[in-house]
N, CA, C and O of each residue as an XYZ file, in Angstrom:
1012
protein
N     118.705    109.423     68.876
C     117.759    108.000     69.211
C     116.681    108.289     68.273
O     116.293    109.232     67.584
N     116.301    106.871     68.581
C     114.851    106.539     67.813
C     113.737    106.219     68.574
O     113.915    105.201     69.243
N     112.562    106.780     68.713
C     111.367    106.286     69.509
C     109.979    106.484     68.543
O     109.837    107.125     67.502
N     109.101    105.737     69.257
C     107.884    105.775     68.797
C     106.623    106.734     69.755
O     106.648    106.555     70.972
N     105.861    107.441     69.344
C     104.896    107.776     70.240
C     103.515    107.042     70.026
O     103.042    106.793     68.917
N     102.978    106.755     71.145
C     101.704    106.384     70.823
C     100.735    106.858     71.630
O     101.065    107.262     72.744
N      99.245    106.900     71.188
C      98.615    108.105     72.030
C      97.139    106.966     71.981
O      96.464    106.809     70.963
N      96.892    106.332     73.189
C      95.748    105.866     73.355
C      94.500    106.787     73.237
O      94.467    107.898     73.766
N      93.360    106.206     72.432
C      92.114    107.173     72.535
C      91.005    106.175     72.464
O      90.956    105.274     71.627
N      89.989    106.426     73.532
C      89.092    105.893     73.839
C      87.734    106.731     73.759
O      87.538    107.578     74.631
N      86.822    106.541     72.788
C      85.504    107.236     72.736
C      84.828    107.599     73.795
O      84.407    108.744     73.956
N      84.669    106.661     74.598
C      83.652    106.751     75.757
C      84.455    107.393     77.006
O      85.426    106.848     77.529
N      83.932    108.573     77.387
C      84.374    109.160     78.642
C      83.381    109.430     79.583
O      82.258    109.602     79.108
N      83.532    109.533     81.115
C      82.557    109.660     81.800
C      82.173    111.254     81.858
O      81.054    111.699     81.604
N      83.367    112.061     82.255
C      83.254    113.444     82.290
C      83.237    114.009     81.231
O      82.737    115.134     81.263
N      83.666    113.590     80.104
C      83.612    114.458     78.723
C      83.599    113.580     77.555
O      84.632    113.273     76.960
N      82.202    113.093     77.159
C      81.879    112.085     76.057
C      82.575    112.332     74.748
O      82.604    113.493     74.341
N      83.099    111.446     74.087
C      83.511    111.767     72.818
C      84.717    112.576     72.765
O      85.077    113.209     71.772
N      85.337    112.524     73.902
C      86.373    113.556     73.968
C      87.355    113.528     73.044
O      87.837    114.638     72.819
N      87.949    112.356     72.250
C      89.188    112.700     71.436
C      88.586    113.292     70.029
O      89.485    113.529     69.222
N      87.363    113.561     69.591
C      86.726    113.855     68.762
C      86.344    115.377     68.874
O      85.857    115.954     67.902
N      86.600    116.111     70.235
C      86.032    117.248     70.145
C      86.884    118.305     69.436
O      88.109    118.177     69.462
N      86.291    119.388     68.776
C      86.751    120.301     68.172
C      87.765    121.240     69.317
O      87.441    121.635     70.437
N      88.978    121.409     68.649
C      89.745    122.603     69.317
C      90.555    123.242     67.948
O      91.335    122.712     67.158
N      90.057    124.492     68.033
C      90.505    125.175     67.095
C      90.645    124.861     65.525
O      91.575    125.211     64.799
N      89.418    124.062     65.141
C      89.283    123.711     63.917
C      89.794    122.027     63.602
O      89.542    121.356     62.601
N      90.567    121.646     64.790
C      90.856    119.942     64.378
C      90.236    119.394     65.721
O      89.839    120.107     66.643
N      90.214    118.109     65.688
C      89.625    117.134     66.624
C      90.919    116.986     67.287
O      92.025    116.982     66.746
N      90.594    116.845     68.729
C      91.446    117.068     69.704
C      92.397    116.129     69.252
O      93.458    116.689     68.977
N      92.414    114.692     69.042
C      93.431    113.579     69.228
C      94.383    113.927     67.854
O      95.566    113.586     67.864
N      93.819    114.600     66.715
C      94.801    115.007     65.714
C      95.525    116.131     66.276
O      96.746    116.045     66.142
N      95.127    117.073     66.818
C      95.822    118.172     67.356
C      96.919    117.501     68.318
O      98.015    118.036     68.155
N      96.925    116.478     69.273
C      97.624    115.881     70.399
C      98.806    115.307     69.233
O      99.999    115.598     69.330
N      98.294    114.530     68.237
C      99.239    113.699     67.405
C     100.327    114.721     66.613
O     101.534    114.504     66.497
N      99.566    115.928     66.081
C     100.659    116.689     65.742
C     101.472    117.468     66.441
O     102.614    117.779     66.103
N     100.940    117.780     67.365
C     102.036    118.277     68.507
C     103.099    117.208     68.841
O     104.285    117.536     68.829
N     102.732    115.952     69.138
C     103.980    115.154     69.482
C     104.630    114.734     68.259
O     105.687    114.189     68.579
N     104.476    114.739     66.989
C     105.276    114.709     66.032
C     106.213    115.475     66.154
O     107.324    114.962     66.025
N     106.157    116.749     66.402
C     107.198    117.698     66.860
C     108.314    117.367     67.493
O     109.425    117.824     67.227
N     108.010    116.407     68.518
C     109.391    115.795     69.150
C     110.295    115.246     68.729
O     111.193    114.974     69.526
N     110.430    114.886     67.438
C     111.402    113.919     66.604
C     111.101    112.698     66.726
O     112.041    111.903     66.687
N     109.735    112.175     66.907
C     109.578    110.911     67.229
C     109.695    110.135     65.509
O     109.454    110.857     64.541
N     110.025    108.858     65.324
C     110.257    108.111     64.398
C     108.871    107.814     63.760
O     108.805    107.576     62.554
N     107.784    107.821     64.528
C     106.203    108.020     63.966
C     105.751    108.298     65.376
O     106.434    108.374     66.397
N     104.316    108.449     65.193
C     103.221    108.998     66.024
C     101.818    108.371     65.387
O     101.171    108.793     64.429
N     101.521    107.021     66.387
C     100.303    106.399     65.809
C      99.232    106.736     66.914
O      99.749    107.250     67.906
N      98.267    106.621     66.965
C      96.951    106.768     67.669
C      96.284    105.252     67.766
O      95.939    104.711     66.715
N      96.123    104.644     68.896
C      95.541    103.427     69.435
C      94.108    103.653     69.778
O      93.682    103.821     70.921
N      93.471    103.641     68.786
C      91.927    103.826     68.946
C      91.247    102.377     69.195
O      91.633    101.230     68.969
N      89.933    102.984     69.821
C      88.777    101.837     70.238
C      87.737    101.944     69.251
O      86.767    101.245     69.546
N      87.623    102.535     68.262
C      86.424    102.619     67.592
C      87.127    102.962     66.018
O      88.295    103.321     65.864
N      86.220    102.777     65.016
C      86.281    102.925     63.668
C      85.968    104.481     63.522
O      86.357    105.014     62.482
N      85.353    105.201     64.392
C      85.004    106.517     64.082
C      86.607    107.294     64.426
O      86.927    108.167     63.620
N      87.378    107.064     65.326
C      88.299    107.578     65.702
C      89.522    107.431     64.277
O      90.164    108.276     63.653
N      89.426    105.924     64.186
C      90.398    105.552     62.971
C      90.016    106.220     61.980
O      90.899    106.839     61.387
N      88.519    106.333     61.438
C      88.339    107.331     60.221
C      88.429    108.834     60.311
O      88.507    109.541     59.307
N      88.414    109.331     61.625
C      89.050    110.799     61.777
C      90.465    110.923     61.482
O      90.872    111.820     60.744
N      91.258    110.049     62.033
C      92.693    110.209     61.849
C      93.198    109.888     60.631
O      94.281    110.338     60.256
N      92.457    109.077     59.896
C      93.011    108.908     58.407
C      92.660    109.735     57.802
O      93.376    110.006     56.839
N      91.560    110.476     57.985
C      90.859    111.746     57.073
C      92.013    112.870     57.171
O      92.158    113.652     56.231
N      92.939    112.954     58.464
C      93.590    114.039     58.823
C      95.179    113.620     58.668
O      96.088    114.257     59.200
N      95.345    112.577     57.944
C      96.712    111.900     57.423
C      97.477    111.503     58.863
O      98.674    111.792     58.862
N      96.982    110.904     60.054
C      97.506    110.695     61.135
C      97.337    109.181     61.289
O      96.232    108.640     61.334
N      98.888    108.323     61.392
C      98.768    107.023     61.400
C      97.990    106.317     62.855
O      98.331    106.618     63.999
N      96.989    105.419     62.544
C      96.247    105.055     63.556
C      96.273    103.299     63.339
O      96.475    102.800     62.232
N      96.051    102.539     64.496
C      95.469    101.185     64.817
C      94.213    100.772     65.353
O      93.875    101.371     66.373
N      93.612    100.092     65.017
C      92.136     99.760     65.834
C      92.538     98.418     66.529
O      92.819     97.293     66.117
N      92.436     99.084     67.904
C      92.244     97.998     69.114
C      91.319     97.588     69.522
O      90.280     97.884     68.933
N      91.250     96.723     70.706
C      89.861     96.151     71.104
C      89.154     97.422     72.040
O      89.778     98.417     72.409
N      87.674     97.140     72.337
C      87.276     98.313     72.870
C      87.089     97.766     74.049
O      86.024     98.134     74.545
N      87.767     96.946     74.780
C      87.111     96.287     76.090
C      88.338     96.423     76.801
O      88.314     95.732     77.819
N      89.681     97.219     76.611
C      90.826     97.236     77.329
C      90.609     97.744     78.553
O      89.873     98.730     78.507
N      90.997     97.423     79.721
C      90.610     97.979     81.215
C      91.667     99.323     81.395
O      91.573    100.203     82.250
N      92.686     99.200     80.330
C      93.354    100.531     81.043
C      94.364    100.778     79.318
O      94.564    100.031     78.360
N      94.740    102.090     79.620
C      95.465    102.401     78.702
C      96.481    101.790     78.139
O      96.666    101.761     76.922
N      97.232    101.240     79.020
C      98.704    100.606     79.020
C      98.313     99.229     78.187
O      99.065     98.761     77.333
N      96.957     98.601     78.567
C      96.198     97.450     77.799
C      96.339     97.859     76.305
O      97.026     97.266     75.473
N      95.672     98.831     76.121
C      95.750     99.126     74.883
C      97.173     99.710     73.941
O      97.349     99.632     72.725
N      97.821    100.140     74.709
C      99.194    100.251     73.948
C      99.926     99.102     73.662
O     100.479     98.946     72.574
N      99.980     97.982     74.902
C     100.563     96.843     74.669
C      99.951     95.800     73.304
O     100.673     94.979     72.740
N      98.747     96.000     73.006
C      98.187     95.350     71.783
C      98.682     96.372     70.605
O      98.718     95.897     69.470
N      98.985     97.453     70.745
C      99.234     98.524     69.807
C     100.683     98.065     69.438
O     100.983     97.882     68.259
N     101.499     97.897     70.362
C     102.910     97.272     70.242
C     103.355     95.935     69.390
O     104.377     95.640     68.770
N     102.108     95.266     69.653
C     102.115     94.055     69.153
C     101.639     93.964     67.730
O     102.053     93.066     66.996
N     100.713     94.940     67.290
C     100.283     95.280     65.964
C     101.336     95.673     65.304
O     101.566     95.005     64.295
N     102.262     96.776     65.592
C     103.231     97.532     64.996
C     104.495     96.801     65.047
O     105.423     97.185     64.336
N     104.634     95.760     65.834
C     105.736     94.990     65.821
C     106.783     95.410     66.614
O     107.857     94.853     66.383
N     106.759     96.389     67.639
C     107.522     96.975     68.527
C     107.734     95.974     69.754
O     106.779     95.578     70.421
N     109.056     95.593     70.004
C     109.250     94.750     71.053
C     110.754     95.259     71.339
O     111.394     96.168     70.811
N     111.160     94.165     72.570
C     112.628     94.361     73.189
C     112.612     95.793     73.587
O     111.697     96.350     74.195
N     113.909     96.417     73.111
C     114.634     97.610     73.813
C     113.889     98.961     72.837
O     114.338    100.100     72.968
N     112.925     98.722     72.040
C     112.112     99.686     71.306
C     111.583    100.639     72.456
O     111.071    100.215     73.492
N     111.775    102.021     72.139
C     111.267    103.101     73.167
C     110.397    103.315     72.609
O     110.441    103.334     71.379
N     108.928    103.634     73.498
C     107.618    103.833     73.010
C     107.288    105.215     74.071
O     107.602    105.285     75.259
N     106.838    105.867     73.564
C     106.291    107.040     74.560
C     104.817    107.133     74.766
O     104.240    107.447     73.724
N     104.150    106.983     75.636
C     102.653    107.292     75.637
C     102.365    108.784     76.201
O     102.663    109.289     77.283
N     101.743    109.256     75.186
C     101.383    110.780     74.976
C      99.822    110.524     75.496
O      99.456    109.481     74.954
N      98.924    110.971     76.197
C      97.784    111.045     76.421
C      96.965    111.627     75.455
O      97.385    112.706     75.035
N      95.667    111.127     74.871
C      95.030    111.646     74.035
C      94.356    113.005     74.559
O      93.562    113.518     73.770
N      94.528    113.542     75.567
C      93.728    114.786     75.849
C      94.751    115.609     76.474
O      94.589    116.207     77.538
N      95.951    115.616     75.679
C      97.094    116.698     75.925
C      97.395    117.487     74.688
O      98.466    117.363     74.094
N      96.305    118.419     74.248
C      96.344    119.036     72.866
C      97.855    120.051     73.004
O      98.511    120.390     72.019
N      98.160    120.375     74.263
C      99.302    121.604     74.339
C     100.602    120.578     74.977
O     101.503    121.154     75.586
N     100.651    119.399     74.854
C     101.739    118.648     75.355
C     103.322    119.525     74.731
O     103.472    120.027     73.617
N     104.303    119.475     75.840
C     105.364    119.755     75.201
C     106.074    118.809     74.575
O     106.407    117.796     75.190
N     106.435    119.016     73.160
C     107.188    117.957     72.572
C     108.749    117.736     72.916
O     109.351    116.682     72.707
N     109.310    118.917     73.485
C     110.616    118.825     74.165
C     110.798    117.743     75.343
O     111.722    116.933     75.409
N     109.619    117.902     76.366
C     109.462    117.118     77.334
C     109.338    115.510     76.648
O     110.122    114.638     77.024
N     108.536    115.295     75.868
C     108.477    113.804     74.947
C     109.666    113.178     74.643
O     109.981    112.007     74.859
N     110.393    114.192     74.043
C     111.930    113.794     73.718
C     112.838    113.624     74.556
O     113.801    112.887     74.345
N     112.633    114.365     75.760
C     113.372    114.058     76.856
C     113.193    112.882     77.772
O     114.109    112.287     78.340
N     111.776    112.584     77.863
C     111.616    111.333     78.345
C     111.996    109.834     77.898
O     112.288    108.880     78.619
N     111.913    109.904     76.592
C     112.498    109.036     75.590
C     113.972    108.785     75.704
O     114.563    107.706     75.658
N     114.496    110.117     75.878
C     116.241    110.161     75.609
C     116.667    109.537     76.996
O     117.665    108.822     77.074
N     115.730    109.887     78.289
C     116.104    109.700     79.520
C     116.291    108.170     79.575
O     117.371    107.727     79.965
N     115.056    107.142     79.117
C     114.902    105.914     79.065
C     116.246    105.344     78.317
O     116.892    104.479     78.910
N     116.683    105.798     77.042
C     117.569    105.590     76.202
C     118.945    105.613     77.128
O     119.780    104.739     76.893
N     119.182    106.479     78.060
C     120.229    106.896     79.067
C     120.209    105.846     80.204
O     121.294    105.620     80.739
N     119.129    105.178     80.640
C     119.082    104.702     82.093
C     118.621    103.027     81.328
O     117.539    102.656     80.873
N     119.736    102.415     81.424
C     119.663    100.794     81.144
C     119.138    100.250     82.438
O     118.445     99.237     82.347
N     119.326    100.688     83.472
C     118.667    100.193     84.488
C     117.199    100.162     84.579
O     116.728     99.178     85.150
N     116.310    101.132     84.086
C     114.949    101.315     84.126
C     114.613    100.757     82.907
O     115.229    100.540     81.864
N     113.158    100.528     83.407
C     111.933     99.921     82.488
C     111.013    101.120     81.642
O     110.448    101.137     80.549
N     111.168    102.019     82.664
C     109.992    103.043     82.341
C     110.795    104.360     82.699
O     111.667    104.390     83.567
N     110.338    105.628     81.806
C     110.835    106.919     82.358
C     109.560    107.808     82.309
O     108.662    107.574     81.500
N     109.510    108.763     83.137
C     108.407    109.438     83.381
C     109.198    111.006     83.989
O     110.404    111.246     84.040
N     108.040    111.899     84.400
C     108.446    113.202     84.471
C     107.915    113.915     85.646
O     106.908    113.408     86.142
N     108.402    115.038     86.224
C     107.665    115.482     87.369
C     108.075    117.158     87.478
O     108.970    117.595     86.755
N     107.584    117.762     88.128
C     108.045    119.148     88.525
C     107.635    119.638     89.949
O     106.741    119.036     90.545
N     108.325    120.822     90.572
C     108.357    121.023     91.577
C     106.663    121.394     92.083
O     105.877    121.866     91.262
N     106.311    121.155     93.308
C     105.072    121.901     93.864
C     105.284    122.996     94.811
O     105.836    122.952     95.910
N     104.661    124.155     94.096
C     105.068    125.202     94.785
C     103.733    126.185     95.746
O     103.750    127.344     96.162
N     102.665    125.088     95.828
C     101.622    125.818     96.697
C     101.178    124.630     97.636
O     101.128    123.492     97.169
N     100.859    124.875     98.943
C     100.633    123.984     99.805
C      99.332    123.234     99.368
O      99.236    122.011     99.259
N      98.324    124.171     99.129
C      97.076    123.412     98.283
C      97.156    122.492     97.351
O      96.267    121.668     97.138
N      98.313    122.575     96.681
C      98.333    121.160     95.557
C      99.130    120.251     96.247
O      98.883    119.091     95.915
N     100.153    120.388     97.236
C     100.539    119.507     98.168
C      99.787    118.683     98.885
O     100.069    117.490     99.002
N      98.780    119.224     99.422
C      97.864    118.512    100.010
C      96.587    117.856     99.419
O      95.843    117.075    100.012
N      96.455    118.336     98.074
C      95.602    117.711     97.123
C      95.587    116.336     96.751
O      96.504    115.969     96.016
N      94.534    115.300     97.190
C      94.820    113.911     96.850
C      94.847    113.881     94.993
O      95.679    113.124     94.493
N      94.132    114.528     94.244
C      94.371    114.740     92.904
C      95.422    114.847     92.214
O      95.585    114.412     91.074
N      96.239    115.472     92.920
C      97.803    116.025     92.703
C      98.385    114.745     92.935
O      98.268    114.269     94.064
N      99.129    113.965     91.857
C      99.869    112.851     92.351
C     101.181    113.141     92.781
O     101.766    113.931     92.040
N     101.901    112.686     93.888
C     103.340    113.122     94.413
C     104.002    112.048     93.881
O     103.507    110.938     93.678
N     105.496    112.503     93.583
C     106.623    111.146     93.467
C     107.595    111.611     94.359
O     107.676    112.819     94.582
N     108.446    110.696     94.973
C     109.758    110.941     95.858
C     110.663    110.075     95.103
O     110.299    109.010     94.604
N     111.968    110.596     95.020
C     112.998    109.956     94.238
C     114.016    109.689     94.990
O     114.178    110.255     96.071
N     114.985    108.626     94.431
C     115.971    108.127     95.174
C     117.179    109.200     94.687
O     116.976    110.193     93.988
N     118.567    108.741     95.254
C     119.610    109.221     94.986
C     120.166    109.415     93.636
O     121.090    110.177     93.355
N     119.383    108.499     92.661
C     119.738    108.536     91.195
C     118.631    108.777     90.224
O     118.620    108.352     89.069
N     117.447    109.694     90.944
C     116.499    110.213     90.123
C     115.424    108.889     89.836
O     114.534    108.969     88.990
N     115.607    107.913     90.508
C     114.532    106.856     90.437
C     113.365    106.893     91.442
O     113.484    107.020     92.661
N     112.356    106.779     90.832
C     111.051    106.840     91.685
C     110.925    105.730     92.933
O     110.831    104.517     92.744
N     110.939    106.364     94.211
C     110.737    105.470     95.346
C     109.187    105.025     95.504
O     108.764    103.903     95.785
N     108.496    106.147     95.260
C     107.261    106.030     95.340
C     106.257    106.878     94.985
O     106.525    108.079     94.998
N     105.177    106.537     94.675
C     104.112    107.789     93.907
C     102.946    107.589     94.972
O     102.673    106.519     95.516
N     102.311    108.799     95.171
C     101.160    108.833     96.146
C     100.289    110.118     96.011
O     100.676    111.245     95.702
N      98.880    109.651     96.348
C      98.054    111.019     96.314
C      98.166    111.700     97.635
O      97.562    112.764     97.766
N      98.911    111.192     98.703
C      99.141    111.563     99.790
C     100.438    112.777     99.839
O     101.377    112.689     99.047
N     100.353    113.923    100.885
C     101.604    114.744    100.605
C     102.672    114.098    100.971
O     102.758    113.982    102.194
N     103.608    113.584    100.306
C     104.867    113.138    100.563
C     106.117    113.934     99.980
O     105.918    114.682     99.022
N     107.081    113.839    100.382
C     107.476    113.599    101.815
C     106.822    114.494    102.782
O     106.382    115.584    102.416
N     106.731    114.065    104.071
C     105.942    114.554    104.812
C     106.923    115.258    105.908
O     107.591    114.415    106.508
N     107.162    116.568    106.301
C     107.912    117.415    107.084
C     107.378    117.187    108.308
O     106.381    117.864    108.561
N     107.870    116.184    109.416
C     107.285    116.011    110.758
C     107.339    117.333    111.694
O     106.483    117.640    112.523
N     108.389    117.973    111.424
C     108.458    118.912    112.442
C     108.058    120.305    112.032
O     108.078    121.144    112.933
N     107.702    120.690    110.841
C     107.057    121.951    110.177
C     106.454    121.524    108.965
O     107.009    122.025    107.986
N     105.550    120.804    108.708
C     104.840    120.669    107.538
C     104.193    121.728    106.560
O     103.931    121.610    105.363
N     104.012    122.799    107.415
C     103.389    123.885    106.602
C     104.568    124.352    105.989
O     104.251    125.045    105.022
N     105.905    124.269    106.139
C     107.359    124.951    105.524
C     107.487    124.057    104.496
O     108.523    124.267    103.866
N     106.639    122.859    103.954
C     107.312    122.130    103.088
C     107.063    122.551    101.692
O     107.329    121.706    100.837
N     106.666    123.537    101.350
C     106.373    124.379    100.199
C     106.407    125.791    100.341
O     105.852    126.488    101.191
N     107.363    126.219     99.098
C     108.097    125.623     98.588
C     109.893    125.657     98.691
O     110.659    125.679     97.728
N     110.216    125.654     99.953
C     111.443    126.201    100.169
C     112.137    124.943    100.776
O     113.354    125.031    100.944
N     111.584    123.913    101.086
C     112.087    122.909    101.695
C     112.703    121.983    100.640
O     112.305    122.024     99.476
N     113.970    120.891    101.164
C     114.649    120.084    100.502
C     114.219    118.646    101.022
O     113.992    118.559    102.229
N     114.122    117.828    100.455
C     114.099    117.706     98.797
C     112.656    118.499     98.317
O     111.766    118.670     99.150
N     112.555    118.807     97.390
C     111.281    119.475     96.912
C     110.479    118.790     96.552
O     110.770    117.903     95.748
N     109.253    118.942     96.989
C     108.047    117.913     96.902
C     107.776    117.930     95.002
O     108.111    118.971     94.439
N     107.446    117.286     94.510
C     107.281    117.042     93.362
C     105.792    116.261     92.836
O     105.308    115.244     93.333
N     105.287    117.001     91.776
C     103.890    116.569     90.828
C     104.475    115.902     89.823
O     105.361    116.331     89.083
N     103.787    114.472     89.804
C     104.275    113.671     88.654
C     103.471    113.949     87.608
O     102.253    114.072     87.734
N     104.084    114.066     86.520
C     103.513    114.238     85.100
C     103.306    113.127     84.374
O     104.292    112.470     84.040
N     101.829    112.650     83.944
C     101.493    111.745     83.191
C     102.045    111.552     82.044
O     101.301    111.587     81.064
N     103.368    111.319     81.861
C     103.913    111.222     80.667
C     104.808    109.865     80.782
O     105.704    109.791     81.623
N     104.559    108.960     80.024
C     105.474    107.740     80.093
C     106.246    106.984     78.907
O     105.605    106.409     78.027
N     107.716    107.008     78.919
C     108.594    106.087     78.150
C     108.584    104.837     78.480
O     108.931    104.649     79.646
N     108.333    103.974     77.925
C     108.658    102.507     78.230
C     109.603    101.493     76.891
O     109.434    101.561     75.674
N     110.358    100.812     77.481
C     110.619     99.730     76.522
C     109.614     98.966     76.122
O     108.893     98.378     76.928
N     109.449     98.890     74.687
C     108.578     98.060     74.283
C     108.151     96.302     74.879
O     107.016     95.836     74.967
N     109.216     95.739     75.154
C     109.084     94.658     75.776
C     108.423     94.365     77.057
O     107.797     93.394     77.481
N     108.778     95.587     77.573
C     108.464     95.763     78.856
C     106.948     95.939     78.871
O     106.159     95.253     79.522
N     106.617     97.084     77.960
C     104.963     97.439     77.855
C     104.087     96.156     77.393
O     102.908     95.993     77.709
N     104.707     95.439     76.745
C     104.043     94.214     76.299
C     103.575     93.120     77.362
O     102.484     92.551     77.316
N     104.526     92.918     78.292
C     104.359     92.254     79.566
C     103.408     92.986     80.447
O     102.503     92.408     81.049
N     103.630     94.294     80.516
C     102.763     94.926     81.443
C     101.691     94.198     81.917
O     101.810     93.688     83.032
N     100.651     94.043     81.285
C      99.171     93.793     81.392
C      99.192     92.584     82.234
O      98.352     92.402     83.116
N     100.097     91.794     81.983
C     100.204     90.404     82.538
C     100.607     90.409     84.026
O     100.263     89.536     84.822
N     101.355     91.459     84.316
C     101.645     91.457     85.612
C     100.617     91.718     86.750
O      99.838     92.653     86.561
N     100.504     90.943     88.021
C      99.649     90.818     88.639
C      99.258     92.311     89.202
O     100.200     92.983     89.622
N      97.993     92.858     89.241
C      97.820     94.371     90.118
C      98.404     94.103     91.474
O      98.338     93.040     92.091
N      98.949     95.148     91.827
C      99.450     95.606     93.286
C      98.660     96.028     94.321
O      97.936     96.994     94.083
N      98.615     95.435     95.642
C      97.668     95.805     96.354
C      97.872     97.438     96.642
O      96.918     98.087     97.070
N      99.105     98.041     96.397
C      99.309     99.575     96.772
C      98.672    100.316     95.370
O      98.052    101.379     95.402
N      98.923     99.623     94.276
C      97.902    100.394     92.967
C      96.458    100.221     93.257
O      95.781    101.166     92.852
N      95.951     99.489     93.713
C      94.358     99.529     94.490
C      94.262    100.463     95.044
O      93.601    101.372     94.542
N      94.879    100.626     96.303
C      94.667    101.279     97.426
C      94.930    102.895     96.905
O      94.179    103.773     97.332
N      95.870    103.180     96.104
C      96.128    104.704     95.388
C      95.431    104.802     94.220
O      95.226    105.935     93.787
N      94.943    103.676     93.501
C      94.445    104.127     92.156
C      95.261    104.619     91.036
O      94.897    105.524     90.285
N      96.536    103.899     90.941
C      98.019    104.668     90.447
C      98.476    103.360     89.975
O      98.807    102.451     90.736
N      98.486    103.280     88.504
C      98.867    102.102     87.986
C     100.302    102.049     87.723
O     100.723    100.965     87.320
N     101.098    102.958     87.862
C     102.727    102.997     87.770
C     103.044    102.350     89.233
O     104.189    101.898     89.223
N     102.445    102.177     90.388
C     102.725    101.462     91.246
C     103.055     99.973     91.090
O     103.905     99.357     91.733
N     102.149     99.435     90.016
C     102.413     98.020     89.706
C     104.048     97.982     89.092
O     104.738     97.074     89.555
N     104.420     98.506     88.520
C     106.017     98.858     88.181
C     106.612     98.459     89.172
O     107.001     97.291     89.205
N     106.845     99.364     90.278
C     107.686     99.290     91.144
C     107.374     98.068     92.076
O     108.299     97.387     92.520
N     106.198     97.824     92.337
C     105.749     96.577     93.221
C     106.624     95.380     92.509
O     107.200     94.607     93.275
N     106.736     95.213     91.340
C     107.076     94.149     90.626
C     108.619     93.989     90.378
O     109.196     93.070     89.797
N     109.168     95.171     90.993
C     110.817     95.435     91.022
C     111.345     96.083     89.654
O     112.472     95.800     89.246
N     110.543     96.921     88.986
C     111.081     97.769     88.039
C     111.518     98.853     88.362
O     111.033     99.338     89.384
N     112.529     99.601     87.665
C     112.557    101.075     87.866
C     112.137    101.810     87.036
O     111.950    101.541     85.850
N     111.884    103.152     87.768
C     111.123    104.308     86.943
C     112.277    105.530     86.983
O     112.686    106.023     88.034
N     112.626    105.837     85.939
C     113.457    106.752     85.896
C     112.755    108.305     85.894
O     111.807    108.397     85.114
N     113.039    109.351     86.544
C     112.321    110.493     86.712
C     112.942    111.795     86.057
O     113.993    112.223     86.534
N     112.389    112.402     85.064
C     113.107    113.830     84.887
C     112.045    114.783     85.422
O     110.816    114.798     85.354
N     113.071    115.666     86.046
C     112.417    116.832     86.836
C     112.574    118.148     85.892
O     113.660    118.577     85.502
N     111.405    118.672     85.614
C     111.804    120.011     84.785
C     111.247    120.830     85.862
O     110.696    120.343     86.849
N     111.439    122.411     85.603
C     111.067    123.632     86.400
C     109.678    124.086     86.346
O     109.076    124.522     87.327
N     109.163    123.967     85.112
C     107.646    124.409     84.764
C     106.649    123.444     84.438
O     106.731    122.518     83.631
N     105.604    123.813     85.241
C     104.426    122.964     85.165
C     104.170    122.692     83.694
O     104.632    123.528     82.918
N     103.452    121.570     83.135
C     103.237    121.612     81.715
C     102.004    122.310     81.487
O     101.433    122.806     82.458
N     101.556    122.406     80.431
C     100.494    123.192     80.050
C      99.405    122.376     80.485
O      99.641    121.225     80.853
N      97.832    122.987     80.491
C      96.988    122.086     80.902
C      96.087    120.974     80.063
O      95.599    121.373     79.006
N      95.911    120.010     80.346
C      95.146    118.944     79.894
C      93.523    119.091     79.544
O      93.034    120.202     79.749
N      92.685    118.070     79.045
C      91.689    118.384     78.935
C      90.743    117.251     79.528
O      90.448    116.304     78.799
N      90.235    117.325     80.896
C      89.445    116.468     81.327
C      88.212    116.688     81.844
O      87.690    115.790     82.504
N      87.634    117.741     81.664
C      86.470    118.228     82.059
C      85.852    119.454     81.000
O      86.618    120.021     80.221
N      84.532    119.759     81.055
C      84.226    120.762     80.130
C      84.940    122.165     80.403
O      85.064    122.928     79.445
N      85.459    122.579     81.774
C      85.703    123.785     81.911
C      87.524    123.801     81.379
O      88.116    124.836     81.073
N      88.146    122.421     81.378
C      89.093    122.600     81.027
C      89.104    122.810     79.232
O      89.898    123.491     78.583
N      88.224    122.177     78.844
C      87.933    122.309     77.326
C      87.958    123.706     76.965
O      88.778    124.055     76.116
N      87.161    124.582     77.496
C      86.966    125.722     77.449
C      88.317    126.602     77.455
O      88.549    127.491     76.637
N      89.134    126.231     78.462
C      90.568    127.151     78.904
C      91.403    126.706     77.676
O      92.183    127.452     77.083
N      91.129    125.260     77.317
C      92.194    125.048     75.915
C      91.792    125.697     74.865
O      92.574    126.372     74.195
N      90.556    125.581     74.594
C      90.034    126.480     73.421
C      90.224    127.966     73.424
O      90.390    128.704     72.452
N      90.166    128.281     74.750
C      90.653    129.706     74.444
C      91.898    130.035     74.189
O      92.066    131.074     73.549
N      92.955    129.337     74.567
C      94.135    129.646     74.378
C      94.487    129.132     73.051
O      95.469    129.718     72.595
N      94.069    128.348     72.388
C      94.257    128.109     70.829
C      93.227    128.962     69.963
O      93.157    128.799     68.745
N      92.495    129.806     70.590
C      91.765    130.370     69.729
C      90.195    130.217     69.474
O      89.571    130.997     68.755
N      89.647    129.174     70.112
C      88.512    128.393     70.277
C      88.129    127.491     68.898
O      88.874    127.408     67.921
N      86.972    126.913     69.009
C      86.585    125.884     67.625
C      86.206    126.737     66.582
O      85.886    127.897     66.841
N      86.202    126.344     65.523
C      86.041    126.952     64.065
C      84.781    126.212     63.510
O      84.907    124.990     63.586
N      83.881    126.534     63.101
C      82.736    125.971     62.118
C      83.389    125.484     60.980
O      82.738    124.992     60.058
């Protein structure tokens, strides 16, 4: 199958300023993400940037890039503009790889794209993995997802779901269904992605601060691939950056 990878990249970041351009083992982070994503077999990998500085950096390293508006409220809005610029529409499959995932598994990118290609009943595909620690199950920063019989998302929440009424402490790791942690990787049909920003934000989305709930609220299905292993760490904080640099050999001058 054929699919494209889009990587939203925003220069401003509250917790880690100028994050896309931070050095990781001799390469700007956004470039490292793009090169990693290219190993998925994507037809093309394109960075959707909000600044000329990111554009210049990508071009200097041979990475395809488009300049988008700098006032988009979300990554999805940025990707919708990128789809319009690139002429992607209808059933074209687009995978959203976050620009702070320099260790992204290319196989997982390809699997999400393939899952969406297989599931004509779904507008979006994503991934999850089993939770094996009660601390993660209870952590509101760990987003959980529950599935139906066809491996479509029923609901995403920061709350511990599903909740075992009679034995909540036994929920992890042995109970069935296994509690699942959502992985923030999405494959979209480009036509849906272009329409998504025009959909009214959902009350549940605002309550949980989870944009994917807007998809479910408006009646669109999300297919979920369950992998056994947790993904490699992304970069949200200075501590994350230090950990990933150590894994890849640190920055070079």
